[in-house]
N, C-alpha and C positions, 0 to 999 in steps of 0.2 A: 568384538566388531566395532563397538563404540570407540575403543582406544585407537584402532586403526583409522577410523574416520577422523578422530581428533588430531592424530599425528598428520594425516594427509592435509587437513585444514591448516595446520600450523606451517607445514612445508609450503603449501600454496601461498599462504600469507607472506612468508619469507621471500619466496620467488617473486611475488608481485612487488614487494617493498624494494628488493634489490633492483628490479627492472625499472621501477619509478625513479630510484636514486640514479641509476645509470642514464636514464632519459633526461634527467635534469642537467647532466654535465654536457658541455659543448662537445661536439663531435670533431675529432682531429682529422686533418686532411690526410688522405692516404695516397699510395702509389700502386700502380699495377705491377704484378710480378708473381713469382712462385713463393708459396708459403714456406717458411723455414721448417715447420713441423710436419705438415701433411704433404708438402711438395706439389700441391695443385696450383695451377695458375689462377689467380683471382684478380679482378679489376681493381681491388682496393685492399692494400695491406697496410697495417699500422704496426710499427716496430717489427716488421718482417713476418707478421702472423696474420692469417685470415680471421674473419669474424667468428667462425666456428671454433678455431683453436684458441682464440683469445677468451671467448666466453665459456669454453668447455662444453658447448652444445653438440649433441650428435647431429649428423646430417640427416635430413628426411630420407625416407626409403626411395622416393622417386627423384631424388636430387641428381642433377647432372652438372658437372663443372662448366663454367662459362668458357666460351671460345675466345682465345686471345685475338685482339684486334691487330690491325696492321701496325707498323712501326710509328704511326702518328701518335703524338703525345696525348695522353689521357687527361681529360678535363678533371681538375680537382674541385672538390666541393668547397664552397666558402665556409670558413669556420664561424660558428655562431658565437659572438662575443658575450652575450647575456642570455640567460635562460628566459624565454618568453613565458609570462604567466599564462596558465591555461584559462580559457574563458569559463566562467562559472555557468552552470546550467540554471535555467530559470525553473524553479520548483515552486509550485503553489500548494501549500499544505492545507489540509482541512482545519477548521477552527479547533476541533478537539486536540489535534496534534500540536497546534500552537500553544494551547493551554497546558498540555503535558510537558512540552519543552520548556515553557516558562516556569512550571513547577520544579523541574529538574534544575534549571539554572538558578532559581531562587534558593533552593536547598543547598546547592553547591556554594553560592556566595555567602549564605548565612553561616554555614559550618566551615567554610574555607577548605572544601574538599574538591576532588576531581569530579567532573560531570558524570563519569562512569560510576563512581562510588555513589553519587547522589541518586542516579537512576536505579542502581541496585538496591539502595535502601528503600526507595519508594516502592519498588516491586516487592521486596521482602515484607514490607508493611502492608502491602495490598492496596496501596493508594496509587491509582493510576495518575490522577491529577485532582487537585482540589476543585470542587464545583465552582462554576462561575458565581460571581457575587450576586446571587438571587436573593430577593428579599424573603426573609423568614416570616411567615404569618404568625401573628400573636394568637396563641391558643389559650382558651380559658381552661382553668382547672375544673374538672367535673368529677363527680363520683360515679360509681358503677350503676347506681339506680338511675341516674340521669341518662347515662349512655344506653341502658336497656330501654328506657322510655323512648329515646330517639329511634332506636332500632325497631321497636314495636310500632311506632308511628309510621315508619317507612313501610312496614308490612301492612298496616291498616290502609295506607294509601294505595298499596298494590291491590288490596281487596276491593276498594272503591273503583279502581281502574278496571278490574275484572268485571265488576257488576256493570259498569258503563259499557264495556266491550260486549258483554252478553246482550245488553239491551239493543245495541247497534246491530249486532248479528241477527237478533230476533226481528227487528224492523226490516232488515235486508231480506230475510226469508219471506216475510209477509209481502214485501214489494215484489219479489220474484213470483210468488204464487198469484198475485193480482195480475202481473204481466202475462203469465202463462194462461190465466183465465181470459184475459182480454184478447190474446192471440187466438184462442179457441173460438171465441165469439166472432172474431174477424174472419176466420176461415169459414164459419157457418154462413155469415152474411155474404161472402163472396160466392159460396156454393149456391145460395138462393138466387143471387143476381145472375149467375152464369146460366141458370135454367131458364 
């Protein structure tokens, strides 16, 4: 299945490449008449053949031949002297893509290889792109005992925070109990005043 898909992709690429190559050539002026191969009347023949016969393309299933016009002369299309360059699309790439492209271009120029080879090497090495020039913090060399002491200190700090949290929760419970007691007294006072 993968082989068939690969072959189809290659054929598609070849078809697109030949189409682009043909599109870059100037279009010759044509004349109306019957095609020498298929004998259908076409409004534009070049070297006596219609576009379908020249390109070897099959006609679409719903295709109908054009109707010949009166004997009035057919307007010919102007010949394009120079191939006009296609306008470039404006593409805005994310910063990480720019960094990756820069890494590929840098490797290609350093080793004097093609961009595709440079990209393949970066992918094989597992390096998408070098990290941006971020400052590397200077780390002190420490031994395991020091690191364990730092970890224990963090856990001790957590114990202190838990004790503080428990004290705050206790105060909140006392305050809620006092508020409930005050509300009960207020209800009694209102009941006495209502009588």
